[in-house]
N, C-alpha and C positions, 0 to 999 in steps of 0.2 A: 620773764627773760628770754631773749628768742635765741636759742640756739648757731651756732657758728652755721655760716654757712660754706661751703667747697666748693670753691672755682678752680679752673687752671690759672697756674701763675700767669702772670705779665711781667713781661721787662720791667717796666714802671712800680713794680711790687717790692723790689730787690731791696729798698731803703727797709720799707717795712719788715720784710723779713731778716734783716741783720737784727735791726732792733730787737724784736721777738725771740731772736737766735741769743742773741746778749744776756737775755733775762734767762732764758734756759743757762746761760754757759754758766753764771752764777750761781743758779740754785742749785743746778746738778754736773757742773765740770763739764757737758757737753757740749760742744765736741771737747773731748778730754787738751784737745792743744787748739787755744784759738787760734786759728789759722790769720798768717800776715794781710792775704788779702779772702774777708769773708764774703765779700760780693762772686767772688769769682770761687771760692768754695765751693757757693750757692749753685753756681753756674757747669760744676767741672765734676767727672766731663760728661758735657754735655749731655742733659737727659731727654728723655724721647718724649717724657710728660712730668710737669711739677704743678702740684697742685697746691694753694693754700686756703685756709682757711679764715676766714674774714667776720669779726661779731659787729652787732649792731650798730654799731659806729663808722665798721669796716676797716678797724684795726685790726692787723693780722695777728692771730693767735695761735697758728699751726701752720706744716710744711712737709710735704712728701714729696719727694721725687723717686721716677724710677729708670734704668739706664738699660738696653738692651745687652748683652754680654757674644762676645763672639764663640761661633757654633764651635767645639771640639775640633783640636788641633789633628787629631787622627781622622775624621770623615768618621767616627760611626755616627750613625740616624740619633737624633734623640730630638724631643722636644726643645722649641724654643726655650729663651731662659732671659729673663731679667732681672736687676737686681736694684731692691730697697735702699734710698738712701736717703739723707740730709732728714731726717721725720722728725720734727719736735713741735710739744705743745707749749707756748707757754704758761709758768705757775698760775696767773690767776687762769688760763682755762681747764684747770684738769677739773681730773673728778666729773667729768661729764662725757664720757664716752668720745671727746675729739680723736683723740688718738685711734680705737679700733674702727671708727669712722671714714678715718684717715688711709687706716690698713683697706680697709673696704671698701672704698673709690680705687686703689690701688689694684686689689684683685677683679673688680670689674673691669678694669681695662683690659688688665692681664689675660682673662676668662672669654673674653672678647677675640683675644690673637692668640689663644690655645699656647700662650705664655707661663709658663710654671715663674715661681719667683723665687729667690734667695735672698739672705741678704746676712749680717754680720756686727755682733753687738761685744762692746768690753764684757766680759762677763762678770768683773765689777758690777753694772749696769742691772740689777734684781730685777727693778723695775723693769725697765723694757724689755728684761726675757717673759716676766711674766704677763707685759702684753702681749705677746709674739706666740706663747702660749697658749693665752686665754682666746687668743683668735684661730686659731687650730693652725699653728706653724708648727714644728716641726726639727726640734735640736738633732742638727748631725754631725757634730764632732764640735771639736775643737782643736785650737792653734797659736801660733805665740806671732802678733798684728811683729810686719816687717818695718815698723814705727814705733817709737820710747811713748814711753807717762812725761810727762813735765819734768819728771827727779832723774828721768833717763832709764828709768827702770821698764824691763819688756812688760808687754802688756795681752793679757790672755784675751783670746776672742772667742765667744760661740757660735756655730755657725747653724742656721737657721731655713728650711724650705719650705715651700706651700705649693704643694698641686693645684691646678685651674681649670675646673671645667672638668669635662667629661673623664680625665684623666685621673680627678681626683675622685671620681668614685669607682675607681676599680681597685 
């Protein structure tokens, strides 16, 4: 079996991304609330970069995006930071290391730019949290999301950080 290939996402990939996302949502309830316009959800906020994983038949089996975050409002010096978002792997492609490979690709992008990475994950998504921790991400805290679960209940979030490049070695 040929492993999936990771490449930059193209506009023409969005239908395949939505199809893969629908499979993930049915299997895992990610995203917790299905977006009214999943194409738009994948495009927003406008990512600095997005990648897809495609299988031997060119079907999209994974996705990840990264969004640059603004500098701190207080003007304090800080390394540039970007947020990892919209990471998913279709159920049929799981167990192949694809989630870690997508995170590695984002990490290379960030290291090339001297950028640290952050992400948020629903605390109930223990599989995703385990993936991030295996990949070297550090949990930096928790909070309650500003949005609610489908049942109207509060959603607890875990926050992760990954320092890249020379800063990671300090």
